[in-house]
N, CA, C and O atoms as a GROMACS GRO file, in nm:
protein
  436
    1MET      N    1  12.434  13.604   5.145
    1MET     CA    2  12.524  13.643   5.254
    1MET      C    3  12.656  13.567   5.240
    1MET      O    4  12.657  13.445   5.222
    2LEU      N    5  12.765  13.639   5.248
    2LEU     CA    6  12.896  13.579   5.238
    2LEU      C    7  12.977  13.615   5.361
    2LEU      O    8  12.988  13.732   5.397
    3ASP      N    9  13.033  13.514   5.424
    3ASP     CA   10  13.122  13.537   5.537
    3ASP      C   11  13.266  13.520   5.491
    3ASP      O   12  13.294  13.447   5.397
    4VAL      N   13  13.356  13.588   5.558
    4VAL     CA   14  13.499  13.570   5.533
    4VAL      C   15  13.563  13.519   5.662
    4VAL      O   16  13.521  13.553   5.772
    5LYS      N   17  13.665  13.439   5.644
    5LYS     CA   18  13.740  13.386   5.758
    5LYS      C   19  13.847  13.487   5.796
    5LYS      O   20  13.926  13.528   5.712
    6LEU      N   21  13.850  13.526   5.924
    6LEU     CA   22  13.952  13.616   5.977
    6LEU      C   23  14.028  13.542   6.086
    6LEU      O   24  13.971  13.461   6.159
    7HIS      N   25  14.156  13.569   6.098
    7HIS     CA   26  14.241  13.506   6.200
    7HIS      C   27  14.292  13.619   6.290
    7HIS      O   28  14.376  13.700   6.251
    8ILE      N   29  14.239  13.623   6.411
    8ILE     CA   30  14.265  13.734   6.502
    8ILE      C   31  14.338  13.682   6.625
    8ILE      O   32  14.288  13.596   6.696
    9THR      N   33  14.458  13.736   6.648
    9THR     CA   34  14.534  13.698   6.767
    9THR      C   35  14.506  13.801   6.876
    9THR      O   36  14.528  13.921   6.858
   10ASP      N   37  14.455  13.751   6.990
   10ASP     CA   38  14.416  13.843   7.098
   10ASP      C   39  14.539  13.890   7.176
   10ASP      O   40  14.652  13.854   7.142
   11ARG      N   41  14.518  13.968   7.278
   11ARG     CA   42  14.628  14.028   7.354
   11ARG      C   43  14.700  13.928   7.444
   11ARG      O   44  14.802  13.961   7.504
   12GLU      N   45  14.648  13.807   7.453
   12GLU     CA   46  14.714  13.702   7.529
   12GLU      C   47  14.787  13.604   7.438
   12GLU      O   48  14.842  13.504   7.485
   13GLY      N   49  14.788  13.632   7.306
   13GLY     CA   50  14.860  13.550   7.211
   13GLY      C   51  14.782  13.432   7.155
   13GLY      O   52  14.840  13.349   7.085
   14VAL      N   53  14.652  13.425   7.183
   14VAL     CA   54  14.569  13.317   7.133
   14VAL      C   55  14.508  13.360   6.999
   14VAL      O   56  14.449  13.467   6.988
   15THR      N   57  14.522  13.275   6.897
   15THR     CA   58  14.466  13.306   6.766
   15THR      C   59  14.327  13.244   6.753
   15THR      O   60  14.308  13.125   6.782
   16HIS      N   61  14.232  13.324   6.709
   16HIS     CA   62  14.094  13.282   6.690
   16HIS      C   63  14.061  13.295   6.541
   16HIS      O   64  14.086  13.399   6.481
   17SER      N   65  14.006  13.189   6.483
   17SER     CA   66  13.957  13.195   6.346
   17SER      C   67  13.807  13.212   6.352
   17SER      O   68  13.735  13.127   6.404
   18VAL      N   69  13.760  13.323   6.297
   18VAL     CA   70  13.617  13.356   6.305
   18VAL      C   71  13.561  13.382   6.166
   18VAL      O   72  13.634  13.420   6.074
   19ASP      N   73  13.432  13.361   6.152
   19ASP     CA   74  13.362  13.392   6.028
   19ASP      C   75  13.291  13.525   6.046
   19ASP      O   76  13.204  13.540   6.132
   20ALA      N   77  13.329  13.623   5.965
   20ALA     CA   78  13.273  13.758   5.975
   20ALA      C   79  13.185  13.787   5.854
   20ALA      O   80  13.225  13.759   5.740
   21PRO      N   81  13.066  13.842   5.877
   21PRO     CA   82  12.976  13.870   5.765
   21PRO      C   83  13.021  13.992   5.684
   21PRO      O   84  13.071  14.090   5.739
   22THR      N   85  13.003  13.982   5.553
   22THR     CA   86  13.038  14.094   5.466
   22THR      C   87  12.917  14.180   5.433
   22THR      O   88  12.932  14.285   5.370
   23ASP      N   89  12.798  14.138   5.475
   23ASP     CA   90  12.677  14.208   5.435
   23ASP      C   91  12.616  14.292   5.548
   23ASP      O   92  12.501  14.333   5.538
   24MET      N   93  12.691  14.317   5.655
   24MET     CA   94  12.636  14.393   5.768
   24MET      C   95  12.708  14.525   5.792
   24MET      O   96  12.681  14.593   5.892
   25ASN      N   97  12.799  14.564   5.701
   25ASN     CA   98  12.874  14.689   5.713
   25ASN      C   99  12.949  14.698   5.847
   25ASN      O  100  12.959  14.805   5.906
   26MET      N  101  13.000  14.585   5.892
   26MET     CA  102  13.077  14.582   6.017
   26MET      C  103  13.223  14.616   5.989
   26MET      O  104  13.273  14.597   5.878
   27ASN      N  105  13.289  14.665   6.092
   27ASN     CA  106  13.433  14.685   6.082
   27ASN      C  107  13.503  14.583   6.171
   27ASN      O  108  13.439  14.512   6.248
   28LEU      N  109  13.634  14.577   6.160
   28LEU     CA  110  13.712  14.478   6.234
   28LEU      C  111  13.693  14.493   6.385
   28LEU      O  112  13.682  14.393   6.456
   29MET      N  113  13.690  14.614   6.435
   29MET     CA  114  13.670  14.637   6.578
   29MET      C  115  13.538  14.577   6.624
   29MET      O  116  13.532  14.516   6.731
   30GLU      N  117  13.432  14.594   6.546
   30GLU     CA  118  13.301  14.540   6.582
   30GLU      C  119  13.301  14.387   6.581
   30GLU      O  120  13.236  14.324   6.664
   31VAL      N  121  13.374  14.328   6.488
   31VAL     CA  122  13.386  14.182   6.485
   31VAL      C  123  13.457  14.134   6.612
   31VAL      O  124  13.414  14.036   6.674
   32ILE      N  125  13.564  14.200   6.649
   32ILE     CA  126  13.639  14.163   6.769
   32ILE      C  127  13.549  14.173   6.892
   32ILE      O  128  13.554  14.086   6.979
   33ARG      N  129  13.469  14.277   6.900
   33ARG     CA  130  13.376  14.292   7.012
   33ARG      C  131  13.267  14.185   7.008
   33ARG      O  132  13.232  14.129   7.112
   34SER      N  133  13.214  14.157   6.890
   34SER     CA  134  13.107  14.058   6.877
   34SER      C  135  13.150  13.920   6.923
   34SER      O  136  13.073  13.847   6.985
   35PHE      N  137  13.275  13.883   6.894
   35PHE     CA  138  13.326  13.752   6.933
   35PHE      C  139  13.394  13.756   7.070
   35PHE      O  140  13.452  13.656   7.113
   36GLU      N  141  13.388  13.871   7.137
   36GLU     CA  142  13.445  13.890   7.271
   36GLU      C  143  13.592  13.847   7.277
   36GLU      O  144  13.633  13.772   7.366
   37LEU      N  145  13.670  13.897   7.181
   37LEU     CA  146  13.812  13.864   7.174
   37LEU      C  147  13.900  13.961   7.253
   37LEU      O  148  14.022  13.946   7.256
   38ALA      N  149  13.837  14.058   7.315
   38ALA     CA  150  13.905  14.152   7.405
   38ALA      C  151  13.808  14.179   7.520
   38ALA      O  152  13.687  14.183   7.498
   39PRO      N  153  13.860  14.198   7.641
   39PRO     CA  154  13.770  14.225   7.754
   39PRO      C  155  13.682  14.347   7.727
   39PRO      O  156  13.727  14.446   7.668
   40GLU      N  157  13.558  14.338   7.771
   40GLU     CA  158  13.463  14.448   7.751
   40GLU      C  159  13.520  14.578   7.808
   40GLU      O  160  13.578  14.579   7.917
   41GLY      N  161  13.504  14.684   7.733
   41GLY     CA  162  13.553  14.815   7.777
   41GLY      C  163  13.698  14.843   7.743
   41GLY      O  164  13.751  14.947   7.781
   42THR      N  165  13.764  14.749   7.671
   42THR     CA  166  13.905  14.771   7.637
   42THR      C  167  13.927  14.791   7.488
   42THR      O  168  14.040  14.816   7.445
   43ILE      N  169  13.823  14.782   7.409
   43ILE     CA  170  13.837  14.799   7.264
   43ILE      C  171  13.716  14.875   7.211
   43ILE      O  172  13.603  14.848   7.250
   44GLY      N  173  13.742  14.969   7.122
   44GLY     CA  174  13.633  15.048   7.066
   44GLY      C  175  13.574  15.148   7.163
   44GLY      O  176  13.454  15.175   7.160
   45ILE      N  177  13.656  15.202   7.248
   45ILE     CA  178  13.610  15.293   7.353
   45ILE      C  179  13.542  15.417   7.294
   45ILE      O  180  13.445  15.466   7.352
   46CYS      N  181  13.592  15.466   7.181
   46CYS     CA  182  13.533  15.587   7.120
   46CYS      C  183  13.415  15.554   7.030
   46CYS      O  184  13.355  15.644   6.972
   47GLY      N  185  13.380  15.426   7.019
   47GLY     CA  186  13.268  15.387   6.936
   47GLY      C  187  13.299  15.377   6.788
   47GLY      O  188  13.208  15.373   6.705
   48GLY      N  189  13.425  15.374   6.753
   48GLY     CA  190  13.463  15.358   6.613
   48GLY      C  191  13.483  15.487   6.539
   48GLY      O  192  13.469  15.491   6.417
   49MET      N  193  13.517  15.593   6.609
   49MET     CA  194  13.534  15.725   6.548
   49MET      C  195  13.681  15.760   6.519
   49MET      O  196  13.711  15.874   6.485
   50ALA      N  197  13.772  15.664   6.533
   50ALA     CA  198  13.916  15.686   6.514
   50ALA      C  199  13.970  15.793   6.608
   50ALA      O  200  14.051  15.876   6.569
   51MET      N  201  13.921  15.789   6.733
   51MET     CA  202  13.961  15.891   6.830
   51MET      C  203  14.029  15.835   6.956
   51MET      O  204  14.058  15.911   7.048
   52CYS      N  205  14.055  15.703   6.961
   52CYS     CA  206  14.113  15.652   7.085
   52CYS      C  207  14.225  15.550   7.066
   52CYS      O  208  14.305  15.532   7.158
   53ALA      N  209  14.233  15.484   6.955
   53ALA     CA  210  14.335  15.382   6.925
   53ALA      C  211  14.323  15.257   7.012
   53ALA      O  212  14.416  15.176   7.015
   54SER      N  213  14.212  15.238   7.082
   54SER     CA  214  14.197  15.116   7.163
   54SER      C  215  14.179  14.993   7.075
   54SER      O  216  14.194  14.881   7.124
   55CYS      N  217  14.148  15.010   6.948
   55CYS     CA  218  14.131  14.898   6.855
   55CYS      C  219  14.250  14.881   6.763
   55CYS      O  220  14.240  14.815   6.659
   56GLN      N  221  14.363  14.942   6.799
   56GLN     CA  222  14.482  14.930   6.715
   56GLN      C  223  14.520  14.782   6.699
   56GLN      O  224  14.518  14.706   6.795
   57CYS      N  225  14.552  14.746   6.578
   57CYS     CA  226  14.595  14.609   6.552
   57CYS      C  227  14.707  14.611   6.449
   57CYS      O  228  14.730  14.711   6.380
   58TYR      N  229  14.775  14.499   6.440
   58TYR     CA  230  14.885  14.483   6.346
   58TYR      C  231  14.839  14.390   6.235
   58TYR      O  232  14.794  14.278   6.261
   59ILE      N  233  14.849  14.435   6.112
   59ILE     CA  234  14.809  14.354   5.997
   59ILE      C  235  14.926  14.260   5.966
   59ILE      O  236  15.034  14.304   5.930
   60GLU      N  237  14.901  14.131   5.981
   60GLU     CA  238  15.007  14.030   5.967
   60GLU      C  239  15.007  13.962   5.830
   60GLU      O  240  15.099  13.886   5.801
   61SER      N  241  14.908  13.987   5.748
   61SER     CA  242  14.901  13.925   5.616
   61SER      C  243  14.921  14.032   5.509
   61SER      O  244  14.926  14.151   5.540
   62GLU      N  245  14.932  13.989   5.386
   62GLU     CA  246  14.965  14.079   5.276
   62GLU      C  247  14.841  14.136   5.205
   62GLU      O  248  14.847  14.167   5.086
   63HIS      N  249  14.732  14.150   5.274
   63HIS     CA  250  14.609  14.202   5.213
   63HIS      C  251  14.624  14.349   5.177
   63HIS      O  252  14.688  14.426   5.248
   64GLU      N  253  14.565  14.385   5.066
   64GLU     CA  254  14.562  14.525   5.026
   64GLU      C  255  14.442  14.590   5.096
   64GLU      O  256  14.327  14.551   5.072
   65LEU      N  257  14.469  14.686   5.181
   65LEU     CA  258  14.364  14.753   5.258
   65LEU      C  259  14.339  14.893   5.203
   65LEU      O  260  14.425  14.949   5.135
   66PRO      N  261  14.223  14.949   5.232
   66PRO     CA  262  14.198  15.087   5.189
   66PRO      C  263  14.303  15.180   5.249
   66PRO      O  264  14.357  15.154   5.356
   67GLU      N  265  14.330  15.287   5.179
   67GLU     CA  266  14.428  15.384   5.226
   67GLU      C  267  14.384  15.441   5.361
   67GLU      O  268  14.265  15.458   5.387
   68MET      N  269  14.481  15.469   5.445
   68MET     CA  270  14.454  15.523   5.577
   68MET      C  271  14.399  15.666   5.564
   68MET      O  272  14.452  15.747   5.488
   69SER      N  273  14.294  15.696   5.639
   69SER     CA  274  14.237  15.831   5.638
   69SER      C  275  14.325  15.925   5.721
   69SER      O  276  14.411  15.881   5.797
   70TYR      N  277  14.302  16.053   5.704
   70TYR     CA  278  14.375  16.152   5.783
   70TYR      C  279  14.354  16.129   5.932
   70TYR      O  280  14.449  16.133   6.009
   71ASP      N  281  14.228  16.106   5.973
   71ASP     CA  282  14.196  16.086   6.115
   71ASP      C  283  14.266  15.963   6.172
   71ASP      O  284  14.318  15.967   6.284
   72GLU      N  285  14.268  15.854   6.095
   72GLU     CA  286  14.335  15.733   6.143
   72GLU      C  287  14.484  15.757   6.156
   72GLU      O  288  14.545  15.719   6.256
   73ASP      N  289  14.544  15.819   6.057
   73ASP     CA  290  14.687  15.848   6.059
   73ASP      C  291  14.722  15.938   6.178
   73ASP      O  292  14.822  15.916   6.246
   74ALA      N  293  14.640  16.039   6.202
   74ALA     CA  294  14.664  16.132   6.314
   74ALA      C  295  14.653  16.061   6.448
   74ALA      O  296  14.732  16.087   6.539
   75MET      N  297  14.556  15.971   6.461
   75MET     CA  298  14.539  15.898   6.587
   75MET      C  299  14.656  15.805   6.611
   75MET      O  300  14.707  15.796   6.723
   76LEU      N  301  14.699  15.734   6.507
   76LEU     CA  302  14.813  15.644   6.524
   76LEU      C  303  14.942  15.721   6.554
   76LEU      O  304  15.032  15.667   6.619
   77ALA      N  305  14.952  15.845   6.508
   77ALA     CA  306  15.071  15.926   6.537
   77ALA      C  307  15.083  15.956   6.686
   77ALA      O  308  15.192  15.987   6.734
   78GLU      N  309  14.972  15.946   6.760
   78GLU     CA  310  14.972  15.975   6.903
   78GLU      C  311  14.960  15.850   6.990
   78GLU      O  312  14.968  15.858   7.112
   79ALA      N  313  14.942  15.734   6.926
   79ALA     CA  314  14.917  15.610   7.001
   79ALA      C  315  15.048  15.546   7.047
   79ALA      O  316  15.156  15.580   7.000
   80PHE      N  317  15.035  15.453   7.141
   80PHE     CA  318  15.147  15.374   7.190
   80PHE      C  319  15.158  15.245   7.108
   80PHE      O  320  15.062  15.204   7.043
   81HIS      N  321  15.274  15.183   7.111
   81HIS     CA  322  15.298  15.051   7.049
   81HIS      C  323  15.274  15.050   6.897
   81HIS      O  324  15.243  14.945   6.842
   82VAL      N  325  15.288  15.163   6.832
   82VAL     CA  326  15.264  15.171   6.687
   82VAL      C  327  15.378  15.106   6.611
   82VAL      O  328  15.495  15.126   6.642
   83GLN      N  329  15.341  15.026   6.510
   83GLN     CA  330  15.439  14.963   6.422
   83GLN      C  331  15.404  15.000   6.278
   83GLN      O  332  15.301  15.063   6.253
   84GLU      N  333  15.490  14.962   6.186
   84GLU     CA  334  15.466  14.994   6.044
   84GLU      C  335  15.335  14.936   5.992
   84GLU      O  336  15.274  14.992   5.902
   85ASN      N  337  15.293  14.823   6.049
   85ASN     CA  338  15.172  14.755   6.004
   85ASN      C  339  15.051  14.785   6.092
   85ASN      O  340  14.952  14.712   6.088
   86SER      N  341  15.058  14.891   6.171
   86SER     CA  342  14.946  14.929   6.260
   86SER      C  343  14.832  14.990   6.181
   86SER      O  344  14.852  15.069   6.089
   87ARG      N  345  14.712  14.951   6.219
   87ARG     CA  346  14.588  15.011   6.167
   87ARG      C  347  14.488  15.014   6.281
   87ARG      O  348  14.502  14.941   6.379
   88LEU      N  349  14.386  15.097   6.266
   88LEU     CA  350  14.275  15.098   6.360
   88LEU      C  351  14.168  15.004   6.307
   88LEU      O  352  14.122  15.019   6.194
   89GLY      N  353  14.129  14.909   6.389
   89GLY     CA  354  14.028  14.812   6.348
   89GLY      C  355  13.896  14.874   6.309
   89GLY      O  356  13.824  14.821   6.224
   90CYS      N  357  13.863  14.987   6.371
   90CYS     CA  358  13.735  15.053   6.341
   90CYS      C  359  13.732  15.113   6.201
   90CYS      O  360  13.626  15.152   6.152
   91GLN      N  361  13.847  15.122   6.137
   91GLN     CA  362  13.855  15.182   6.004
   91GLN      C  363  13.869  15.078   5.892
   91GLN      O  364  13.883  15.113   5.775
   92ILE      N  365  13.866  14.950   5.930
   92ILE     CA  366  13.878  14.842   5.832
   92ILE      C  367  13.744  14.771   5.824
   92ILE      O  368  13.709  14.693   5.912
   93PHE      N  369  13.671  14.797   5.717
   93PHE     CA  370  13.538  14.736   5.702
   93PHE      C  371  13.551  14.598   5.640
   93PHE      O  372  13.636  14.574   5.554
   94ILE      N  373  13.465  14.508   5.684
   94ILE     CA  374  13.470  14.368   5.642
   94ILE      C  375  13.413  14.355   5.502
   94ILE      O  376  13.295  14.381   5.478
   95THR      N  377  13.500  14.315   5.409
   95THR     CA  378  13.462  14.294   5.270
   95THR      C  379  13.516  14.159   5.224
   95THR      O  380  13.597  14.097   5.292
   96GLU      N  381  13.471  14.115   5.109
   96GLU     CA  382  13.511  13.985   5.056
   96GLU      C  383  13.662  13.974   5.037
   96GLU      O  384  13.717  13.864   5.049
   97ASN      N  385  13.730  14.084   5.007
   97ASN     CA  386  13.874  14.076   4.982
   97ASN      C  387  13.957  14.058   5.110
   97ASN      O  388  14.079  14.051   5.103
   98LEU      N  389  13.891  14.051   5.226
   98LEU     CA  390  13.963  14.028   5.351
   98LEU      C  391  13.969  13.881   5.391
   98LEU      O  392  14.011  13.848   5.502
   99GLU      N  393  13.926  13.792   5.301
   99GLU     CA  394  13.932  13.649   5.330
   99GLU      C  395  14.072  13.610   5.379
   99GLU      O  396  14.172  13.639   5.313
  100ASN      N  397  14.077  13.544   5.496
  100ASN     CA  398  14.201  13.497   5.560
  100ASN      C  399  14.293  13.609   5.608
  100ASN      O  400  14.414  13.589   5.621
  101LEU      N  401  14.235  13.726   5.634
  101LEU     CA  402  14.314  13.836   5.694
  101LEU      C  403  14.367  13.789   5.829
  101LEU      O  404  14.297  13.724   5.906
  102LYS      N  405  14.494  13.822   5.855
  102LYS     CA  406  14.557  13.788   5.984
  102LYS      C  407  14.594  13.918   6.055
  102LYS      O  408  14.667  14.001   6.003
  103VAL      N  409  14.541  13.932   6.176
  103VAL     CA  410  14.570  14.051   6.256
  103VAL      C  411  14.603  14.011   6.399
  103VAL      O  412  14.560  13.907   6.448
  104THR      N  413  14.679  14.097   6.464
  104THR     CA  414  14.711  14.080   6.606
  104THR      C  415  14.672  14.209   6.676
  104THR      O  416  14.705  14.318   6.630
  105LEU      N  417  14.601  14.197   6.788
  105LEU     CA  418  14.563  14.315   6.864
  105LEU      C  419  14.687  14.375   6.930
  105LEU      O  420  14.769  14.303   6.987
  106ALA      N  421  14.699  14.505   6.923
  106ALA     CA  422  14.809  14.574   6.989
  106ALA      C  423  14.788  14.567   7.140
  106ALA      O  424  14.675  14.552   7.186
  107PRO      N  425  14.896  14.578   7.217
  107PRO     CA  426  14.882  14.576   7.364
  107PRO      C  427  14.791  14.688   7.411
  107PRO      O  428  14.782  14.794   7.350
  108GLU      N  429  14.724  14.662   7.522
  108GLU     CA  430  14.638  14.764   7.582
  108GLU      C  431  14.726  14.877   7.634
  108GLU      O  432  14.835  14.852   7.686
  109GLU      N  433  14.679  15.001   7.621
  109GLU     CA  434  14.762  15.115   7.663
  109GLU      C  435  14.765  15.134   7.812
  109GLU      O  436  14.830  15.226   7.861
   0.00000   0.00000   0.00000
C-alpha cells in the first residue's frame, strides 16, 4: 500500500496535508469527504458522476493530470467560479504521480 501526500486548501483558506491511499481507487472528491475538509452535503452531491460541480477545485501545482473528459468539460462550462486550472475532484483518481498535489476548493455555489 502506498499513500501520497496531498495539500488541500479548504473553502476557508486553511491548507490540510493529508495522506491519500493509491490502492483504493479513490478520487480527490472522496478524499476530501473522507477527511471532512468540506461541510457534509456541500461536496460530491451527485456522487461523483461529473453532474454537479460541487467538487470543483483549482489545481495549484504543475502535476500532469489525465485529460478532461467530455462530461467534465461540459459540467465546468456551466459551473460558477471556473478558472483555467479548474477540475472536478471526482474525476481525478488518486495515483502515485499525484504526490504533493496542491489543490484549492472552489467557492460553494
